[in-house]
Backbone bond lengths (Angstrom), bond angles and torsions (degrees), N, CA, C in turn:
res aa  C-N    CA-C-N  psi(-1)  N-CA   C-N-CA  omega(-1)  CA-C   N-CA-C  phi
1 X - - - 1.447 - - 1.431 117.66 -
2 X 1.368 117.31 -36.15 1.328 127.69 173.33 1.553 109.52 -81.18
3 X 1.293 113.39 138.35 1.455 119.88 -178.28 1.570 106.36 -98.07
4 X 1.340 111.64 -176.43 1.483 115.70 175.79 1.523 115.14 -68.83
5 X 1.330 115.03 -23.12 1.485 121.53 175.24 1.534 111.20 -90.12
6 X 1.315 117.19 13.30 1.535 120.22 -178.25 1.540 111.34 59.19
7 X 1.288 119.85 33.65 1.446 124.32 171.00 1.460 114.05 -100.03
8 X 1.262 116.56 172.98 1.547 123.93 175.80 1.396 108.64 -110.09
9 X 1.384 119.71 136.80 1.475 122.87 178.37 1.539 107.17 -83.45
10 X 1.392 116.01 122.97 1.481 121.68 179.57 1.498 117.32 -55.43
11 X 1.271 117.27 -34.43 1.506 119.82 -178.22 1.577 108.54 -69.64
12 X 1.332 116.12 -39.54 1.438 122.58 178.08 1.471 110.77 -73.58
13 X 1.364 116.70 -31.68 1.487 120.52 -176.75 1.645 107.70 -71.95
14 X 1.420 107.83 -35.92 1.553 108.77 -179.90 1.440 113.62 -71.77
15 X 1.273 120.57 -18.84 1.569 118.92 170.33 1.462 109.68 -73.40
16 X 1.298 124.02 -25.41 1.397 126.62 -175.62 1.508 119.52 -106.18
17 X 1.395 108.52 -0.18 1.543 115.64 -175.06 1.542 111.73 -56.18
18 X 1.330 116.75 -40.00 1.596 113.60 -178.93 1.523 109.34 -65.88
19 X 1.256 124.36 -33.41 1.423 129.81 176.56 1.596 109.88 -57.81
20 X 1.282 113.06 -42.17 1.448 119.79 -177.59 1.546 111.83 -84.97
21 X 1.366 115.59 -11.84 1.601 118.41 176.41 1.550 102.65 86.68
22 X 1.288 120.43 17.90 1.614 115.17 174.68 1.522 111.84 -79.76
23 X 1.434 111.94 146.22 1.367 114.25 171.26 1.515 117.90 -68.08
24 X 1.241 121.62 168.44 1.462 122.56 175.19 1.562 115.32 -58.42
25 X 1.418 108.32 -34.62 1.473 116.10 -174.29 1.651 111.31 -101.02
26 X 1.307 115.76 28.89 1.436 123.26 -175.41 1.497 111.58 -51.61
27 X 1.402 118.67 -39.02 1.421 120.05 -177.56 1.502 112.26 -66.68
28 X 1.290 118.39 -29.74 1.423 125.25 -178.89 1.540 112.21 -91.74
29 X 1.277 118.01 -33.90 1.455 118.70 -171.94 1.530 112.49 -101.04
30 X 1.334 116.83 -31.06 1.474 115.83 -176.84 1.482 113.47 -94.67
31 X 1.427 112.65 -57.26 1.536 116.64 -177.44 1.510 116.84 -47.59
32 X 1.331 118.42 -43.63 1.425 115.08 -175.73 1.573 115.21 -67.58
33 X 1.309 118.37 -16.26 1.439 125.22 175.22 1.533 115.09 -80.51
34 X 1.332 115.54 -14.45 1.450 121.99 -172.56 1.627 107.90 -129.49
35 X 1.318 115.68 41.20 1.513 119.94 -178.10 1.587 109.80 -61.96
36 X 1.274 120.10 -18.77 1.423 121.70 178.09 1.554 106.30 -75.75
37 X 1.294 122.66 -21.21 1.492 124.93 -173.20 1.554 109.26 -109.65
38 X 1.301 117.34 -38.34 1.458 116.89 -174.31 1.533 112.91 -130.99
39 X 1.289 116.66 149.07 1.464 123.18 178.63 1.538 111.88 -135.18
40 X 1.164 122.62 135.19 1.421 125.10 179.58 1.572 110.51 -90.40
41 X 1.331 120.19 117.36 1.354 120.55 -171.29 1.590 109.62 -126.82
42 X 1.322 109.84 155.97 1.552 116.46 -179.80 1.636 102.17 -146.16
43 X 1.328 113.87 87.64 1.454 114.06 178.72 1.451 120.15 -72.92
44 X 1.406 116.73 -25.13 1.404 121.83 -178.81 1.519 115.82 -97.72
45 X 1.233 115.61 -15.67 1.553 117.80 -178.50 1.513 111.87 94.62
46 X 1.316 116.58 -16.34 1.425 121.15 -178.89 1.665 114.98 -82.52
47 X 1.157 115.29 137.34 1.525 117.13 -179.13 1.558 109.95 -56.29
48 X 1.332 119.42 -43.29 1.428 120.63 -172.28 1.505 114.23 -72.65
49 X 1.426 114.41 -8.19 1.345 117.34 178.11 1.589 116.66 -105.91
50 X 1.299 114.65 13.73 1.500 122.11 173.41 1.487 105.75 -62.31
51 X 1.360 113.18 140.42 1.359 119.99 177.91 1.495 113.18 -138.26
52 X 1.342 114.44 172.12 1.498 123.53 170.63 1.425 109.81 -115.70
53 X 1.327 123.01 113.62 1.363 126.46 178.46 1.616 112.18 -100.53
């Protein structure tokens, strides 16, 4: 799940979000509140490679 840049792949995290107690809209509701800790990135431009650094 961790990449070389120590980020989390969003597609894999979506599969585990219930285990972590995340709501369905965690990318919209939680990440913007903590921009000092999390950043949504997409280095390659493909949807499956989106990640949280």
